N, C-alpha and C positions, 0 to 999 in steps of 0.2 A: 364223678360220681351218677349213681344208678339209683330208680325209686325204688327197687327191692334191693341193694344194699346189705341192710339188715337180713338178712336171710340169707343170699346167696354172696356177697361182697361185691366190690368193687370192680374186679378185673372179668370185661365179658371178654369172651371172642371176636377177632375184626370181625369173622367170615358170619357170626351172626349181627353183630352189627350194621352188616351190609346190607343185611338179608334184611332185617327188621324196620329200617330208617324209611321213613316217610318227609324228615322233613323237606326233602326235595321239592318237596309237592305238597304236604298239606299246609306251607306259612301264609297260604292267599286265606287260610281259615282263622286267623290270628285277629280282626276284628269281633269275630262269631267271640273267639275264645275270649276275649279280652270286656267284651258286653255281658255274657254268659258270667263271668269271672264275678262281675262287682256284682252283677243280682243275685249270684250265690253268695258271698261276703254280707252282701244286705240282709239277706235270709237266715245266716248265721248270726249276727245280730240282734234280728226277732226272736230268733228262740231261745236269746238266754246267750251263745255258745262262746263269742266274742262281745268286748265292749266295743260301744262308740268311738272309744279312739281309735283303739284298735282296729274298727274297720275304716276311720278315714286313715289310717298310715297303711292299711291295704289298697286301698284303692288309688290312693297316693300316689302309689308305687307303681298301680296298673296304668293310672295317666301316666307315667313319666315312660311305662313301658310302648307306650302308646305312641309317645311322642319321639322316641327313638327308633322304632321302625317305620313311622311317617317321612321322618328324616334320613334314612338307611344308614343311622349308626350305630344303629342292635347289633351288638357283638353276637354272634351264635357261636358254644361252645362245641370242641367234638363229642362230648356226649349227652349232646341236643338231638334226642331223638326224634320228636317230632316237636312243633311248634307248641304245643301243653306243655313238653318238657321245659321247652324253651323260656316260655313266660314265665312259669314259677319256678326256677332255677333263677332269673332275672331278678323277679319280685323279691325272693329270698335275700339276694343279694344288695339291696335297696333299703331292706325294711327286715334285716335277718333277725329278728325276736318274733313279732308278729308274721312277716312274710310265710314264715313254717306253717302257720293257720289257715293258708288260704284254701290247702285241699283237706281240708277237715270235713266231712262226710259226705265226700265226693270219690268216686273213682274216675279212672280213665274214660271209662265204659261209659260212665251214664254221661260224661263232660264231653266224650267225642261223639256221643248219638244226638246229645244237645247241640253243640256249634255246630253240625252238618245240616239240620234242621233248618237253624236260623239260615245257615249258607244257601240252601236248597231253596227254601222259600223266599227268599230277596232275588237269587237267578233265575229261578224259574217263572218270578214274575217279571224280572225284566227283558228273558227273551219273549216270553208272552206281548210284551210292549213291542219290542220289535217288529213281530206277528201282524201288531194293529197295521204298524206303519207300512207293512208290506200289503197288507189288503187296503189302507187309504190310498197309496201309487196305484194299486187294481180299478179299486172305484173313478179315479181320477181318469185315468184311459178309456172305462167305460163311458164316463162321461163324457170324451171328445171324440167317442167314435161315433155320435151321433146315432144315424141311420145306416153308417156301413154293418154289412154285412158278407156271407164267407159258409163255404161249403162246412155241415156238424160231418162228422167222420164216425163210423161205428166200425172194426174191424180193419182201421186205415181206408174204410170206401167211400166215396164220398156218399151220403144217405139225407139228410135235408137242410136247408139254406136256415143260417141260425145267424143273429144279430151279436157281430163280434162284442158289444159291451156282454151279451147273454153270456156267450162264449168263458169272457176274463173272469164275471165273477162267477163262474162253478167253480173255479178257481178259492174264488175267496169265499165263498160257503164251507169250503173243505178248512182252511185257514181259521173259521172261524168254529167250526169244531174245536179245532186242536188246542185253540186260545179256550174255550172250553172247559175244555179236559185240563189242561193245562192248571186252572183257577180251581177246578175240582180237587185236584192231584195237592194244590199247596191248602185246599180246604181240611184233608184229610191229615196233610202229616203237622198240621198244627198243633201237635200237641208235646209237651213236654216232658223230655223224660230223666230233666235233674230231677234228684233227689232218692233215684235208684238203686244210688249206689253200684259196687260191683256185679250181683246181682238179687239182693234180699233186702233190699235198704241200709235204715240205719237204727242204733237203736239212741242217737243223738235227737233235739228238738226240732227237727230241720221243716223248713218252712216251705216245698213244693210249690203249692197253688201259690203262696203268692211271689217266687220267685217265675212261673208262669204268668202269672199275670205280669210282672214289672219285665219280663221278654216279649211281651205281647201273642204268647200262645193260647189261644181259646178254654183248653182244659190241659192238666197234669196227667200221667200215667197213669190206671189203674193197676197194673203188674208188672212189678218190677221187673220181672226176668225178662216179660216181652219188650217191657222198655228198651231194657240195655241190646238187647237181640234182633229186635224189630229193625228192618230195613226195604220194607215195603216201599217205605217212600220214595226209595231211591231207584228202584227196579220201576215203580210208578215212572217217574221223571224219566227215566231211561225210555222207559214206554213210549211214552207223550214224544219227547223226542228225535224217537226213530220213525213214528208214523208220523211226523209234520213230516221227517226229512224224506220219507218214502213221496206225500203230496209233493214238498218240493222237486223232486227228483221227477214225478207228473209231467210238472208245470215244464221245468227244463229240459224237459224231451221234446216237448210240441217245441219250444224256444229252436232249437238245434235242427230240430226237422225243418221249422218255420224259414229258419235262416239261412237255408240251401240254394243254390239257385234255380232249382230244382223247380221249388215250390214260391220262395222268396213273399211269404206274408209279414217279413219283417225285417230290416235293419236295425242291427245293436250299432249304437255310438261307438264311435273311436275307443272313446276313455275305457269302457267295458269290453274289448274283445282284444285279439290279441294275433300277432302274424306268425312268421315261419320265418323259421331259420334258413331255407332253404328256400324256401318257392315266394318270390317277394310278390304275386298278387292274390297270397290268402290275407283273409281277416276270417278268424277263428271265434267262433261261442267258448270260448275256455271257461268262462261263470258257468253257463248253462251247465256242461259237461263236467264240470267239479262240483257243482254242487247233485248232479246226478251221480256220480262216484262216494260222496259221501256219506249219498243214505246204506250204504252197504259195510261202513264205518259205523255209522251209527246201529243198526241192527245188531253187528260184532259185538258195539260195547253192552248193549241189551243181551243178548245172549248168551255172552261171555259170563256178565254177573247174574244172572238165572241158576246156571252150573256154578258158580261158585257158591250161590247160600241154598241148592238144593240139597245136599245131605248134613248140612249142618244140625250136632243137638243144639239142645238148651243149654244155656242161659249164652253167655259171649264169646266166640272163639274170634282167634288171633285173623283167618282167614278176612274176618269182616273188613278188616284195611282194606284190601281189594275194591273197597266200596267208592273210593275217589278216584283215583283214575281213569274209568270207566265215562263219571258222572262231570268232570272237569273237564275231559274231553270231547264229551255230547255236548256240554255247553257252551264248551270254548268253539267248537267248530258252527254248530248249529249260529252261532252269533256272527260268525262271520260270513256265512250263506246269505242270510237275511238281509244282511246291511250290503251286498253284495248284490242280493237279485233286485232290491228295491231299487240301486242305483241305477243296475240294467235297463229295467221298465220304467223306469222315470225320462229316462233320456232317449229308449226304444222310438223308433219311427213305423209305424204300421203303414204295410201299403196296400191302401185300401183298394185302388183298383187292381192289382192282381187276384186281392181275395176275392170282389165282384166278379169279375173274369171267370175266376175257378167256379164261381158260384152257379154261372148262367150253361146251367146241367141239365137240358129237359127231363132227365131222367130225376131228377131231385123232386120233379112235381108230382114223383109218382103217387105219393101217399096221398096227395090234394086230389085228385083224380079219384081215386080209390074212396077218399072221404067225399066226395060229389056226390059218385055212385050210393054209398051209404045216406047221405042224407035225400037223395029220391027215392031211398025206399029198397036197396039192393043188402042185402047181405052181406056182411064185410068178407067174410069170407069167398064169397063170389065175386063183392068187387077188387080182393086182393089177386083171384084168378086171374082177371079179365085185362086189367092193368100189365101184374106179370108178364103175361100172354103180349101182347102188345110190344113192352119195352124187350123182349127176345126177339121177336120178329124184324124189329128195329134194328136193333144190337146187331143181325145173322147180315143187314147191308153195309154193315162196317161203320169205323170212329164216325167217318168223315158225313158218309152219310147219314147219318143217327138223326139229329134233328130235323132235317126235313122229312124223312119217311117218319118217325114218329107223329108229328103235326099231322101227317097226312093219315095215317090211320088212327089218331084221337079225334079227327075230322070224320071220317068214312063211319065209325063204330056207332050203332043205333043206341046205344046207354047212354052216349057221350053227345059226339056230333060237334060242330064250330063251335058255339058258346060255351066248351071246355077249356078251346084254345087259349085265352086268356090269362089261364092255370099255367099254361108255358111262357109266360113274357119274364122277363128278367126282372126279379125283387118282388113279384107279386104271392110268391108262397111263405117267403117270410113276416107277408104281414099277415096269416091267416094261421097265425101263431096264438091264440087269444087266450086258449084255458090259462087256466091260474098259473104262474110258474113257467108258462111257456115263453119261446125265445124269439116273439115278436115285439113289437114296440110299446103297448099298450102294458104287458103283460111285466116287459122289464122298464117300463119306467117304474110300475108301480115295485118291482125288485127293487131296485135301487134305490129307492126312497128306504124300506126295509130292511139295508141291506145296513145306509147310513147311520140308522138307530142304532142297531145291533152291535156296530163299531161302538157307538159311543155309551151304549149302555155296558160294553166290554170296560171301558176308556173307565168309567165310572169303577166298573167290580176293582180294577184294578188300583186305581186310587186310594179303597179301599185298605187293600192289601198293602200295601205303602205304607201307609198307617202302622203295621205292626212293628214296620222294621225301624219306627222312631224310638231312640233311648229314652224312657222316660223314670224318675222319680221310682221310689219302692212304692207298690201297692200293700192294702193291708192284709195282715195277716188269713183272712179267707181265700182271697184269693179271684179267681174264674173256678175253679175246681168242684 
């Protein structure tokens, strides 16, 4: 049986069915379909379209379907094109007369859009929680790092000394923006399309506002055509996940570099590393490499879906079935990435001595010397020229002689002198980073407090969103709209 057998008959070409089926991947929408169906049925009752007895019977059937799916005893039929068809078929088997009224005033167009919004709202919120978990792991390592410092880099060249905690929190703040983006996406998608029908609404006395309220949506649709054709929320979710993936990839790239023998800033726990099938000595940072690699996949999910959307006319087109594969793929991969990367960070050992030794490069004090000149009234561009010239002269003597020659040049320069040599002492430079948001101890201590507060605020925001996914009883007919 098909949903359109009255128009086309029941015989469908196998090639059509194989191309159009989505049950193989959309069955994970079952909880959302059942929840939305219960709310829809109660809305039909409020509109006087079905009786309270019919409502109770249909909801009992939906509850039975939910139990069967949960137990694994639900028997899918060959004609079940998608999870929505499967649920309706089974409800009609359990309650033959009243079950046929389940789809009253509803199209698969608004039904699928509603289910997917419920799913995306819940799953994005879950991912945001995992991002906060990773951020907290970074904060813990930042707190443990204390006064440890390392070279900060630009162009992968040593630049200035920074506290390790500052470096770790740089990744944390990027992740906090990802959480903020996800939360705003959830807020924007929290609009119910149920009641829009196929594209033009219905002549029946539906209650879209009450249904929206019951499903935890902040509002219901304003335009029925937009409601069924809109997949902006999927595109936004894919962008959020892709940019999050890019941020994780950047972090992963540093882990790969830092774990090399040449750099040696981090040791990965054995539980979060792999070996080689041929080389007995190898310990590989596969988690970081996989995170880095999957960024391309996340970007591909986004760009592929945008290409699907770009030429679609209003309102619903079957092309929109292609929204689920990239969304599910991005969510699943991101969830695995976040869990694995958190474990890696929690168990990693930072090689603080190696970092400190790398930071003991007199050249890293160049900016401090220039700023000393500035504090003595020398224009910065002139100060930059003076110190740059000293670095060039010392570098010409070779790397092994650079520290001694550079110190002699600094001491002998009339604008600097012996008192400037203290800036070349190990670890002094990082203590001078005192401006707000800087990499020095005082600024970083304040930063860690603010980051902790930010994590707490975001946790509370997610708890508010989680409350939307708690199934509630019927709302009044006025709803929230």
